[in-house]
C-alpha positions, -999 to +999 in steps of 0.1 A: +049+194+051+010+206+042-016+211+065-054+202+056-069+239+038-032+248+026-036+264-009-037+238-040-041+210-012-073+187-024-090+168+001-068+135-009-035+153+004-026+157-037-010+187-048+013+202-075+040+219-064+052+237-099+087+234-091+111+203-103+113+184-069+143+160-056+130+134-032+157+114-013+146+091+013+172+086+038+152+066+059+124+043+061+094+037+031+068+063+018+045+058-009+043+082-033+004+082-050+004+103-088-028+099-106-022+070-123-005+044-102+017+044-068+047+034-057+068+026-027+102+044-022+128+030+004+157+045+016+182+054-008+160+061-037+158+093-054+125+110-066+124+135-092+092+152-104+084+179-129+048+198-111+036+163-111+002+160-093+014+138-063+005+126-026+026+114+000+017+089+023+035+071+053+014+037+055+041+022+084+045+028+124+078+044+120+086+080+112+106+087+076+135+114+067+138+124+037+156+159+020+132+176-004+149+200-035+126+225-051+135+244-079+114+269-097+118+262-137+128+292-156+104+317-170 
């Protein structure tokens, strides 16, 4: 996970990865915040992002488990 002060991470936790990302939530619920709104992602959901400015938030009281796969796009 990204810590405050990481390159490309703004004060609100938003960042871009420059990659195509597949995130599969295996346990819990997490909120994906985007430039225009947010969405709750639940266990069993899959998110696909293409260099999207975003932040992840866990508003619950339990840890969330997820598998994240990042692929660099072709040059």
